[in-house]
N, C-alpha and C positions, 0 to 999 in steps of 0.2 A: 234575833234583834233588841226584842222586847229587855230581856237582860241588860243586852249593852248599853244599850240609851238610860234604863235604869240606875245602872252603877255611873255612868259617866254626867247625870244631869244634875241639877240643883234637889236637893231634899223635899226643898218645900214645894217644887212640882210636881216630883213621885204624889205625892200626900194629898196635894190638889186632885189627882185624877183618881186615888180612890176615891176620896168625897166625893165627885162627880158619879162616880161609880154608884156609888151605894145610893145615892138620895136622887138620882136622875138627871140623865144628859142635859145639854142644851146645844144649841146652834151657834157660834159664835164666831164674830169675822175680830181677827188681830189687825192693828197697822203697825208696819215695820219702817223703823226711820232711823234716821243718825242726827247727832248735832251738829255736823261740820258739811259744806258741800262735799262732793264726791261725784266720781262716776259709776254709774251701776254697775255692779260687777254681778250678777242676781245666779249663774249658774249651775253652781256647784249645791248653793242652797238649796235651787229647786231640783235638781236631778237628786239630790237625799230626800228632799220631802215626796217626788215621786216615788222612789224605794220604799219608804214606811208606808206612804198610803196603802202599796200593792201590797206590803207585808199584812199589813192591819186588814185587807179586805174593805178599806173603803174609799173615800174622794176626798178632796180637799181643792176647793175654787182658789184660784190663785188671780187676783189682778195685778199684775205686770202694770205699772202706773207708770214707770220708767222706764224703758226697756233697754237692753245691754247696751251699754257704752252710750249713753245719754246722760248730763249733767243731771244734778240734783241736787237739789238747795237745801239749806239747814234744816231739819224739822218737818221738811216735807216726806210725807213716805213714798217710797221706794216700791211695795207694793202691799198688797193686802192679803189673808189667806183663811177661808172660811171652811168650814169642817165642824164635826162631831166635837165638842168641849174634851169629852172625856180620850179622845184620838189624839187630839193638840195639846193638850196641858203641859204634858212632858217632853215634849219638842222644841219648847225656846231655846233652853241653853246651847243646844246642840246648832240650832239653824241660825243663832248669830253670830255662833263663833265661824259659821263657812260663809257670811255675807260682810261683816265689817271692815277686816283688812282688806279684803279683795277689793272693795269699793275704794279703800283710802289709796293702796297700793297702785292701782287703776289710776285715780286722779294724779296722781305725783308723776305717772309714766306719759297719762296725756299732757300735762304742762310742762315734762320734760321737751317731748317731741317738738312741741310746738315752739318750745323756746330757742330750739335750733331746729328748723323746718327740711335744713337741706340734708344734716345730719342721720347716718341709720344707725340705729343703737342696736345693742344685744343685752339679754338680759342676763345679769353674771351674778345674778342671789345666791347659788344652791347653800353654798360656802356658809353663808349670813343667815341663814333657816334653822328653825329648831326640829328636824325632823323630816320624812317626807311630803307629809300634809300640808306642811305649811310652804314648801317647796314649789308642791304643785299649783298650791293657790297663788303663791307670786309669780310665776310662770303665765298661770292664765291671768293676772289681772295686769300684768305686762302686756301680754297681746290684747287685752278690751282696748286699756288706754292707748296703745300703738295705732289700733284701727280707729278709735276716735280721733285721734291726732290726722290718721291719713285722709278720713274724709275732709279734711280743712286746710289740705294742701301739703300736709309735713311728711317725711317719710316714714318717721314711727319706729316703734321696737320691730324686727325683723328677724328676731331668731331669739336664742339662748345656748346657754353650755351645756343641758344635757338632753341626752336621749330621751329620757324616760319621761320629760315636758316638752320636748320639741315641737308633740303634734297640736298643743294651741297655738303654734304662731302657722300653721297650715291654713292654705287659699282652697277654698271648694274648688271642687273638683281635680285636686291634685291627686296622682296618680303613686307617685311615689314617696315612702313616710319622710318626713323632717326627721333630720338627724340634729346633735348637737353642735354647734362651733364652737372654734377654738383651735391652737395651733401646740406654742409651747406655755411650759409655767416657767418662771424664775428654775425651778430646781433641776432640769433639764441643762440649763446654761450651764450651771454649777455641776450636773455631774460632767460637759464636756469639756468643761474648763476653760472654754473660748465658744463666745458670742456668734462666729463665725461658723464653726466645725460642731456647734448647735443645731447651726439653718442647715450646713451640710447633711446631718442626721435624717432631722424632718423631713428634706425634699428627697433624698435616698430611699425611708421607708415612706411615703407618699407622695409621689414624685407629681400625681393627677391635682393634689392641691394647691391653692393658693398659698403663698408662704408669708405669714404674719411674725415678725419678729421682736421679741424684746430686746430692747435697745440698754435698758439701765442697772444690767448685774455689776458693771464693773466700773459705776461711772464715767461712762464714757459713751453715751447715749449718740452724738454725732459722729465722733471716729469710728463707732461698732457699727451705727445706724449704714455708714457711706461705704464700710467694708463688704457688709453683705450685699448693699447695691452691685459692688462689682464685683464680688462674685458669682453674682447671678443677672448678669446685664441682660439676659432675654428674658425672664420673667420680669426684669423692673421695669423693660422698656414696653411688655405686654400689660400694662397694669395689672400682673396676678402678685403684688409686691407689696406688701405695707410693713410700715416699723408703729410697733408699738410701744409709746410715753406710758412707763407707769412710777416715774421719779418719785420717791417717798417722801415724803413734807418734810425730814430733817436735813435736807441739803438742794442745792440750786440745780438742774439741767447744766451738762457739760458746758462753759464756756460763758455760764451765764452769772451774774450776782446782785446786787441789786441796783447798783448804778446801769449795767448792760441791760438788764431786764426792762427797766424804765427807757431808755435808749431803743429796743427793739421794738415797745410799741410806738415811741415818738415814729418809727419810721412807718409804721402801718396803720394802728388805729390812734391818732394822738388826740383824737375825742375822748376814748374812753379814761385815760388816766388825766386829764384837764378837771375834772369836775368831781365835788367832795363823793369821797367814798369813805366808808366804812371799814375798819378792821379785816372783813372776811372778806369784801370784796378787794381787797387791795394785797391780799393775800393771794385771791384767784389769777388777778392779774399781773402782777410782778414779784409774788413772791416765792416759798420753795417749792418744791414739788411739780406736779404739770401744773402750771400755768399758763395763762395767755400767752407770754413772752415766750414760754416754753417752746408753745405747737408752734409759734410763728419761727421763731429760732430753727426751729428743724425741718421746718417748710422752705427758708430761707438754704441751709445749707444744701437740702437735696435739691431743688432748683439749681443751685448756681452750678453744682456738682453734675449735673445732665440729668438727674431724675425725676424730670416733673409728675413721671405716670405713676409714680411710689405714693403710696398713700399713708395718710396718717390714723392711728385708732390712738385712743385716749382714754385713757381708764384711771382711778384713784380718787374718788370721793365727787363722784357726778349726779350732784341731787338738781333738785330744779332752781339753785340761787346760784350755783356753780354753774349752769348752764348759761341762767340767764346774764352770767358776767360774760362767759364769753361765745354770747352773743352778740354784745354789749360790744366786746374789740371784735367782731370777726377773724375770729379763732380758725384757723382754715383745717377742722376738724373732718376728716371723710366718717368715722365710727366711733360712738363712743361706746366702751364696754363700761356695764355699771349695775350695782347692785344695791344702790344706794335710792333706789325708787321704793324702797321696804320702807313701810312709815316709820318715822322717825318718834314720834310722840305715840306710844301705842294707846293712850287713854281715849286719843283721838280714834281708835278703830272701834270703839266701842258700840252696837250696834242697838237698839231698844224696841220691842212688842208692846203694844201695850191693846186690850179688848174694849172695841169700839161699840163692839153690837152684842147683845145677847139673845137669842129667839127674833133677831130682827128690830128690835128694841137700841135705840141708839143709847150707850150706856160709858163712860169714861170718868177714869178719875180727873179731880178738880186739877187746873193747871195744862192739860194735855187736850182740851175741846179742839184745838186748832188740827186735831187728827180727824174730825169727825167730817164725814162729804156726805153729798145729798144722795139720795138712794136712786139706785139706776144711774149714775153718773160716770160710769166707768162698765166695761164689759170685762166678762171675768171669762176666763177660761179654766177646765176640769185638769185636776193636776194628779194620776193616780186613778185606784180602783180597783176594783177586786179581781 
């Protein structure tokens, strides 16, 4: 483990460790914080510190100021770490990597969930991640943000797309391991050369699974969506069927254009289009792709055709802003599939650590005095050990 840490950490931390080992150890306390508001998501970092402490035959005292799933203000220490300087000096690079992105993604997931509290969210981030370590981190973050939102009455993130990370969404006491969620990609419809035939293939292969069918492959979201409902009327009537809207931003949903998009919202959510809107908000309301008007039009078509129990799954670019606009338009979404809770501005994910005490004496670089806390203000808990 030490060799891996040495290879992956900043060189000056390695050299600092060597100097401290030569001239004498000290007991230090680090304060770890971020420069923007986040939701605390420290478990990956804490688990790793526990592993390192055990391997090094030492103990780190962790004061988790903000427990997992709680809101943290900018500059407010999320936690402090106290222990041997020689054992901690070279860990900063790696534990910060495990904290910052998770906290920002958890905050985004939390915000999205609160904007659409009646909607269930699926984390579909895996394809946008830079390898499995990030994939695991983002699934964890979505689960933290979703649970935080559930405490405030929202449905939140209820699952994700891959088996390897589905365990993050399990509830205490669940006996059956969680699995990834999802039905079909566009590739299956291309293979079948028919939306209805792709649905038939899926149902034949997985008859016990609920059926969610993509409807935009041929640009006939309404026509093909209704055709699948008519092909499987029992599933539709039992509430075991959904249509997934994933229309790309280069065109409107079938039957819509700018004028008709405005007309749809005028029928269902006139207040949403009568206020000043910036360009992004207007696109989400009445533009191309999966707009609020598109979702309302699909709901109209399903209800008029006698399929009120068929659900609508919406995907394509659902971030905090788009969720807020959808809420304003009262868009009838049942499920959102999204990877857009991933941090958009990566520099916002940078976590920072500063030593605030050496051998019990408060000392911090000028400008970071806000990190200092009174001795004994918080209870410490040990992490790791021989």
